[in-house]
N, C-alpha and C positions, 0 to 999 in steps of 0.2 A: 482245390480249396484247402485240403489237408497239407499240401506242400507249402502253402503260404503260412499256415499256422505252425509248421514244424519247428522253426527256430525258437518258439516260445515253449518253455518247459511245461509239461503236463503229465498227468499219470498215465497217459496213453503213449507218450513218446519219451522214453528214458533209456539210459544205457543198459538198464536191466530188463528191458521189454515193458510189457504192460504191468503197472504197479498200482493195483487197486486193493481196496478193502473187500476181499472176495466173500467173506461171510455175509457182510451187509448186502453186497451185490447179489449173492445167491438168494438171500431172503426176498429181495425185491423182485427178482426174476421169477421166483417160485410163485409169488402173488400174481404177477402178470400172467403167467401160464395158467394158474388156477382161474383167474378172471376170464381168460379166453375160453376155457372149457365151460365155465358156468354161463357165460353169455351165449355160447352156442346152444346150450341146452335150454336156458330160460327164455330165449327169444324166438325159438323155432316156430311156435304156433302163431305168435304175433307177426313174424316175418312172412310166414306162408300166407296169411290173410291179407297183409298190406301190400306185399310185392310179388307173391307167388313163388318166392324162393326162400326155403327154410333157412338158408345160410346167409341171407342178406345182411343181418346185423353182425354176424360173425365176421364176414368179409370186411365190413366197415370198421369193426373193432380191431381187426388185425392190421388194417391200414393205420389206425390211430396208434397202435403199439409201435409199428415201424417208424411213424412220424415222431413219436415220443422218444424212441431210442436214439434217433438221429439228433433230436434236440438235446438229449442227455449227453451225447458225445461232444457236441459243440459247446455245451455248458461247461464240461470238464476242462476244456481248453482255454477258458477265460480265467485269468487270475482273480482271486477273491478281492484283491486291492482295486481292481477295475469296478467291481460291483459297489464297493465302498465309495468310490469317486462319483459314481452315477446315481447315488441314492436319491438326491433331490429330483433329478430328471425322471427317475422311475416313479417317484411319488406323484409328480405332475402328470405323468402318463396315466397312472392309475385313476386320478381324478378325471382326466379327459375321457377315459373309457367308460367310467361310471356315469358321466353326464351324457355321453353319446347314446348309451343304451336306452336312456329315457326319452330321447328325441323321436317324435313320430317320423316314420319313414326310414329310420336307421335301426332302432330297436325292434326286436321281433317278439310278439306276445304269444306265449304258450301257457295254456291253463290259467289265464288271468294274470300272469306275471311277465313283466318286461325284463328278462334276464339275459337275452341273447342278441347278438349282432349277427344277422344272417348274411352269408355269402352264397355263392352258387351251389356248392355241394356240401357245405358244413357250416355249423354255427359256432361262434366264439362266445364264451361266457366271461364277461369282464371281471366278475367277482372273483373267479379263480385266479386270474392274473393279479388283481388288486391285492389279494391277501398276501401273496408272496412279495410284492413290491413294498407293502407296508412293513413286513418283517425286515427287509433289507434296509429300509429307511430308519426304522426304529433301532436296529443294531448299530447303525452309524451314529445315531443320536446318543445312545448309551455310552459309546466310546468317547465322543466329543465332550459330553457333559456329565462324565462319570461322577465327579465330585459334587456337582450341583444336584444330581439325581439322588445321591445318597444322603445329602445333608440339608437340603432345603425343600420347602413346599413347592416353590416355583419350578424347580427341576422336575418334580413329580407331575405337575399339572400341564407343563408345556406340551408333551406329546398329545394330550387330549384336544388341543387346539386343532390338530390334524385328524385325530382318530374320530372325534365326534361328528364332524361334517361328512367324513367318509361313511360312517355308520348310518347317518341320515340318508345318504344317497342309496345305500344298500336297502334300507327300509322302504324307500320309495318304489323299489322294483315290484313287489317287496321280496326280500330274501332274508328272512329272520335268522335262518340257520347259519348263513355265511357271516352275518353280523355277530352272532354269538361266538363262532369259531375265531373270527378275527380279533374281537375284543378279548377273548379268553387267552389267545396266544400272546397278545400285547401285554396283558396283565401279568402273565407268567414271565415274560421277558423283563418287565420292570422289576419284578420281585427278585429274579436272579441277577439283575443289574445292581442290586443293593438297596432298593427302596425299603425303608424301615417297616417293621411289622405293624405298627399302629396305622401308618398311612396306607399300607396294603390292605389291612382290615377295613379301613374306611372306604377304600376303592371297591372292595367286594360288597360291602353293605350298599353303596350307591348303585352298583351294578344290579344287585338283586332287586332294589327298589325300581330301577329303570325297567327291568324285565317285567315286573308286576304291572307297572303303568302301561307298558306296550301291550301286554296281554289284555288288559282291561280296555284299551283304546279301540281294539278291533274285535267285533263280535265273533268272527270266524276263529280267531285265536283262542278266545274263551271257550268256544264250542269244542275245539280240539282238546283243550286242557281238561274239560269235564268228561269228554268221551273216552279218552285213553284210560281213565281210572276204572271205567266199566263199559268196555266196548260192546258187550253183549246186550246192554240195555237198548241199543239201536243198531243191531248187527247188520241190518240191510240199508242203513242210512249212513250217518256220520261215522259209525264204528265199523263199516264194512271192510275197509282195507286192513285194519288191524286184526279183525277176527279171522280174515282169510290167511293172514300171515301166521297167526297163532295155530290155525288148523294145519298149516304146512309144517310147523315145528312138531305138532302132535303126531302127524303121520310119519315123520322121519324116525321117531323112536331112537334106538341106540345106533343102528348102523345104516339107516336110511332105506328108501325104497329102490335105490339103484340109480346110477347116473343116467339121466334122460327120461326117467320114469315119473317125474313130478306130475301130479294132477292139477295142482294149484296154478301152474303156469298156463293152463289151458283156459285162459280168460276169466278165471275166478279171482286171481290176485292181480290187481292193477299195478303197473310199473314193475312187473316181475323181473325185468332185466336191467332196471336202473336203481331206484331207491330200495327195492325189496329183493335184490338178488341174493342177499344172505338168507332170506327165508326159503328160497328155492334150494339153496345149498344145504340148508338144514334138513329139508324134506328128502333130498336125494342122497346125502352123505351121513345124515343122522347126527346124534350128539357127538360121537367120536370125531367125525369130519369137521363139525362146527368148532369144537374145542381145539383141534389141531390148527384150524385156520386162525382162530383167535390167538393161539400161541405164536403163530408165524407173524401176526401183526404186532404182538407184544415184543417179539425179538427185534423186528425192524425198528420200531419206535424207540425201544431202550437203546439199541445200537446207535441210533441217531443222537440220543442224549449223551451217550458216551463219547461220540465224535466231538460234540460240543465241549465236553469236559477235557478231552485230550487237547483241543485247540486252546482252551483256557490255560492249561498247564504249560503250553508252548508260548504263552503270552500273546496269542493272536486273538484278542478280545472281540474284535468285530466278527471274525469267523465263528467264534464260540457262541456269541449271542444269536447270530444268524442260524446256526445249527440248532440251538435250543428252540428258536421261533418256528423253524420249519418242522421240527419234530412235534411241537405242540399243535401245529395245524393238522398234522396227520392224526395225532391222539384225539383232538377235538372231534374231527369228522368221524373217526372210528367209533368213539364212545357214543356220539349222538346217533349215528346210523344203526349201530347194533342195539342201542337202547330203544330206538323207535321200532325196530323189527321184533323185539321181544316184548314190547309193551311197557317198558319202563319209562318212556318219554313220549310226549305228544308227537303226533305224526308231523315230520318235517321233510321237505324235499332236499335232502342232502345226500350226495353220492358217497359210496364206500371207496376209499382210496385203492387204486390198482384193480379193483374188482368190478365196479359198476360200469355200465355202458355210458359213454359220453366222451367226446373228443377232447374238449377243453380240460376236463378233470384229469383225464389220463395223461395228456401231454404235459400238463403242469406237474403232475406227480413225478413224471420222468425227469423234468427239469430240476425239481427238488432233489431227486436222487442224484443227479449229476452234481449239483451244488454240494451235497453232503460228501460225495466221493472226493470232490476236489478239496474240500475243507480237511478231510481226513488225511489226504496225501500231503497237503501243505504243512499240516501240523506235525506229521511224522518226519518229513524231510526238513522241517523248520524253514521252508520257503516262505518269505513274507514276514518273518519275525523281525522285530526292530533291531536286534543285535546281530543279525545275520545278513551278510552281503553275498549274493550269489552272482556268478557270471555264467555265460553260456557254456564255457569249458568245463564247468563243474558237472554238467549233465552229459558230457561226451562218453562214448563207450569206453569201458575199462579195457586195458590190454589183457590178452589171454595169458601171457607169461608161461606158456607151455602147459597150462592146466585145462 
């Protein structure tokens, strides 16, 4: 397969060997490694009870990492221009997946939510795929309609003809967290695409109003909103999960209780290896370990934004908007997950990028990593720029000349 792709320039096949943004790659790989360690620790008790093997979830998570890295490599070999051409098809595919997951017999219900399409040994979460496809489509729209987006109301409202039905499908699952992340990333992309401050402020006001209406529409959402402000008022009921997470943070103190020594993972803290893996990390590694992890996330997300800025300077606007959108997807999930874990936000079922257990989330994170690495390479080599024309010979190995 790699032999077939070899004639096409990529950061993995150049005359200078592998040509990647190694600081960004190192940050992502460090998060993947930390995630594997924390999943091994946080899931050991649950895995022992459910399968009799304490390493069951670790083995599956390692398989997802390998699958994700393969997907990352393949993604890096696809030119960004190809993603731009396929924007509409990807959008249609996203709608198809979100409709399929709601169909009886296809979608799989877990904890009252229809968010997964089940296969023999793994589940696919369409919302994770849809978020990335929306970013790719919207990046193409901002390039095609750049003048209209900046100067007219119609250019501002047109994307919502697509975004609102997709948000409606996500809410039908229901997946409120994914809806917020997707719409937040879309809003940030529109702002960076040149939408005026007044129109952007109006969009923010409408979004806040919509969130208020959605919270009022479902009693369980209102209960979560009330509970998170004072979880101790019902610590054995609706506030149980958050109080156990806060206890984990309290036990961790400055340097933690030691890797593998968490008490909260022993069936006190629900979803310890998925949505609340950061709480277990805080208990075992303490404040210092938690802050270093946050710093690593900040570095990766900021680097992703810089990749977008470098692409914009190279006049590769589609790549730039896509890099911004992918970075904002990570930033949104990171802020919401950490906010939930520390009690700053209502409890939501949203994974922590690179760290949480979950095949779909992990593989899509690796795909996003591959896209950002490809964008950085193309902007640095000016591959795909409008004023630059490349031939295959430009990527041939350079002669040694006795050096």
